[in-house]
C-alpha positions as CSV (number, residue, x, y, z in Angstrom):
1,M,0.1,-0.1,0.1
2,R,2.7,2.4,0.8
3,Q,4.5,1.7,-2.4
4,L,1.3,2.3,-4.3
5,V,0.8,5.6,-2.6
6,R,4.3,6.7,-3.0
7,T,4.5,6.0,-6.8
8,A,1.0,7.1,-7.6
9,P,0.6,10.4,-9.8
10,A,0.6,13.7,-7.7
11,A,-2.7,14.8,-6.2
12,L,-2.0,18.4,-7.2
13,P,-0.7,18.3,-10.9
14,A,2.3,20.5,-11.5
15,A,0.3,22.6,-14.0
16,L,-2.2,23.6,-11.2
17,R,0.2,24.3,-8.3
18,A,0.8,27.8,-8.9
19,P,-2.8,28.8,-10.1
20,L,-4.4,27.1,-7.2
21,A,-2.0,28.6,-4.6
22,M,-2.7,32.0,-5.7
23,T,-6.4,31.3,-5.9
24,A,-6.3,29.7,-2.3
25,A,-4.4,32.8,-0.9
26,L,-7.1,35.1,-2.4
27,A,-10.0,32.9,-1.2
28,T,-8.6,32.7,2.3
29,A,-8.6,36.5,2.4
30,V,-12.2,36.6,1.2
31,V,-13.5,34.1,3.9
32,V,-11.8,36.2,6.6
33,A,-13.1,39.4,5.4
34,L,-16.7,38.2,5.0
35,G,-16.4,36.5,8.4
36,I,-15.3,39.9,10.0
37,L,-17.9,41.8,8.0
38,H,-20.8,39.6,9.3
39,F,-19.3,38.8,12.8
40,R,-22.5,38.3,15.0
41,D,-24.6,39.5,12.2
42,A,-28.3,38.6,11.7
43,S,-29.4,41.6,9.5
44,L,-30.1,41.6,5.6
45,T,-27.8,44.2,4.2
46,G,-25.6,45.0,1.2
47,I,-25.2,42.3,-1.4
48,D,-27.5,40.0,0.5
49,A,-30.4,42.4,0.6
50,A,-30.0,43.0,-3.2
51,V,-29.9,39.5,-4.1
52,L,-31.8,37.4,-1.7
53,P,-35.3,38.6,-2.5
54,S,-35.1,37.7,-6.0
55,L,-34.1,34.2,-5.1
56,Y,-36.1,33.3,-2.0
57,P,-38.7,31.8,-1.6
58,V,-38.4,29.7,-4.7
59,Q,-41.5,28.2,-6.2
60,P,-42.3,24.8,-7.8
61,P,-40.9,23.3,-10.0
62,W,-37.6,25.0,-9.2
63,R,-38.0,24.3,-5.5
64,Y,-38.0,20.5,-6.3
65,V,-34.7,21.1,-8.3
66,A,-33.3,23.0,-5.3
67,L,-34.1,20.2,-3.1
68,V,-32.4,17.6,-5.3
69,V,-29.3,19.7,-5.3
70,D,-29.4,20.3,-1.8
71,F,-29.5,16.6,-1.1
72,G,-26.0,16.3,-2.5
73,G,-24.7,18.3,0.5
74,E,-26.6,16.3,3.0
75,P,-25.0,13.5,4.9
76,V,-26.4,10.6,2.9
77,G,-25.9,12.5,-0.5
78,S,-22.4,13.6,0.2
79,V,-21.3,10.2,1.4
80,I,-22.6,8.8,-1.9
81,L,-21.0,11.4,-4.0
82,I,-17.4,11.1,-2.1
83,A,-17.7,7.3,-2.4
84,L,-18.4,7.5,-6.1
85,L,-15.6,9.9,-6.9
86,S,-13.1,7.9,-4.5
87,A,-13.9,4.9,-6.5
88,V,-13.3,6.4,-9.8
89,C,-9.9,7.8,-8.7
90,W,-8.9,4.4,-7.5
91,L,-10.0,2.6,-10.9
92,V,-7.9,5.1,-12.9
93,R,-5.0,4.6,-10.3
94,L,-5.0,8.2,-9.1
95,V,-4.7,6.8,-5.5
96,R,-3.5,10.1,-4.0
97,T,-6.4,11.8,-5.5
98,A,-8.7,9.2,-3.9
99,V,-7.1,10.1,-0.5
100,V,-7.6,13.8,-1.2
101,T,-11.3,13.1,-2.1
102,V,-11.9,12.1,1.4
103,L,-9.5,14.3,3.3
104,G,-10.2,17.3,1.1
105,V,-13.8,17.3,1.6
106,A,-13.3,16.5,5.4
107,V,-10.9,19.5,5.7
108,T,-13.3,21.6,4.0
109,V,-16.4,20.7,6.0
110,A,-14.3,21.0,9.1
111,V,-13.3,24.6,8.3
112,T,-16.9,25.5,7.6
113,T,-18.1,23.8,10.8
114,V,-15.6,25.5,12.9
115,L,-16.2,28.9,11.5
116,K,-20.0,28.9,11.9
117,P,-19.8,29.3,15.9
118,V,-16.7,31.5,15.6
119,V,-18.4,33.9,13.2
120,G,-21.8,33.5,14.7
121,R,-23.8,34.9,11.9
122,T,-27.6,33.7,12.0
123,I,-30.3,33.3,9.6
124,H,-34.1,33.1,10.7
125,G,-33.0,34.2,14.1
126,E,-31.4,31.0,15.4
127,F,-29.4,29.0,12.5
128,L,-25.7,29.6,12.3
129,S,-25.2,30.3,8.5
130,Y,-21.6,31.6,7.7
131,P,-20.0,29.9,5.7
132,S,-22.3,27.6,3.7
133,G,-21.1,24.0,4.3
134,H,-23.1,22.7,1.4
135,T,-21.6,25.1,-1.0
136,A,-18.2,24.4,0.3
137,L,-18.6,20.6,-0.4
138,A,-20.0,21.0,-3.9
139,T,-17.1,23.3,-4.7
140,A,-14.5,20.8,-3.1
141,L,-15.8,18.0,-5.2
142,A,-15.7,20.0,-8.3
143,L,-12.2,20.9,-7.7
144,I,-11.1,17.3,-7.1
145,I,-13.0,16.2,-10.4
146,A,-10.8,19.1,-12.1
147,L,-7.7,17.5,-10.6
148,V,-8.5,14.2,-12.2
149,L,-9.3,15.4,-15.5
150,T,-6.2,17.7,-15.5
151,Q,-4.0,14.6,-14.6
152,R,-5.7,12.2,-17.0
153,L,-5.9,14.6,-20.1
154,G,-2.5,16.0,-19.4
155,L,-3.6,19.6,-19.5
156,G,-1.3,22.5,-19.2
157,R,-1.5,25.4,-16.8
158,P,-3.9,27.6,-18.8
159,A,-6.3,24.8,-19.7
160,G,-6.0,23.1,-16.3
161,A,-6.6,26.4,-14.4
162,A,-9.6,27.2,-16.5
163,L,-11.2,23.8,-16.0
164,A,-10.5,23.9,-12.2
165,L,-12.0,27.4,-11.7
166,G,-14.7,26.7,-14.2
167,L,-16.0,23.6,-12.5
168,A,-15.7,25.2,-9.1
169,V,-17.6,28.3,-10.2
170,V,-20.5,26.2,-11.7
171,A,-20.7,23.9,-8.7
172,G,-20.5,26.8,-6.3
173,L,-23.2,28.6,-8.2
174,V,-25.6,25.8,-8.5
175,M,-25.4,24.7,-4.9
176,G,-25.2,28.3,-3.6
177,W,-28.5,29.1,-5.6
178,A,-30.1,26.1,-4.0
179,E,-29.2,27.0,-0.5
180,V,-30.3,30.6,-1.0
181,A,-33.4,29.6,-2.7
182,L,-34.3,27.3,0.0
183,G,-33.8,29.9,2.7
184,A,-30.8,28.1,4.2
185,H,-28.1,30.7,3.7
186,Y,-27.6,34.3,2.7
187,P,-25.8,34.9,-0.7
188,T,-22.6,35.9,1.1
189,D,-22.6,32.6,3.0
190,A,-22.4,30.7,-0.2
191,L,-19.7,32.8,-1.3
192,G,-17.8,32.1,2.0
193,G,-18.4,28.5,1.4
194,F,-17.0,28.6,-2.1
195,C,-13.9,30.2,-1.0
196,A,-13.3,27.8,1.9
197,A,-13.3,25.1,-0.5
198,L,-10.9,26.9,-2.9
199,A,-8.6,27.4,0.0
200,A,-8.8,24.0,1.6
201,V,-8.8,21.5,-1.2
202,P,-5.4,22.7,-2.8
203,A,-3.8,22.9,0.6
204,T,-4.9,19.4,1.4
205,A,-3.7,18.1,-1.8
206,W,-0.3,19.6,-1.3
207,V,0.0,18.0,2.0
208,V,-0.9,14.6,0.8
209,D,1.6,14.8,-1.9
210,R,4.4,15.9,0.5
211,V,3.5,13.1,2.9
212,A,3.3,10.5,0.1
213,D,6.7,11.5,-1.3
214,R,8.3,10.9,2.0
215,L,6.8,7.4,2.5
């Protein structure tokens, strides 16, 4: 097993190291800035006040679409998605990426879980909302899919970075829309979750590579 992990392709392809490192640094700054801005906040102001009324409440049939998307971030749905993606990584011999699929999502969810009580932002008067764990999870899975595709297709820096950020943005927008439309989060909660994943996944992949190289 040790040999398998040590000789497996890097979880963080060389083409993505610099772009995702810069993105992670910027994303971390955004997470912190939004956390400070909405510290102990329960009001609807700024971007949230401008955007949320146009999305919430969502009516059928789009409400059903939002519920399906939301299920992907629930415990059962997320376990299914993580298991499927991990299995694909194992099948194509991207063992390190399979490890990142589990650890990357775990770290991302841990970050959002810890930040919620620290920031203390609430929605509907009682539910901790910043940052959105569902949006973070969806973005994390999209980034990991991009790592797989970049590795398998041999993409260079421009194409790989465009793919990674493109998939992340699509996943973040779709899940973020669902969470706001269902009244679970403010729009900036979704942005915070999106950025949390952009920061956590590349960092986790880098650590996995460093550990694996030393086995």
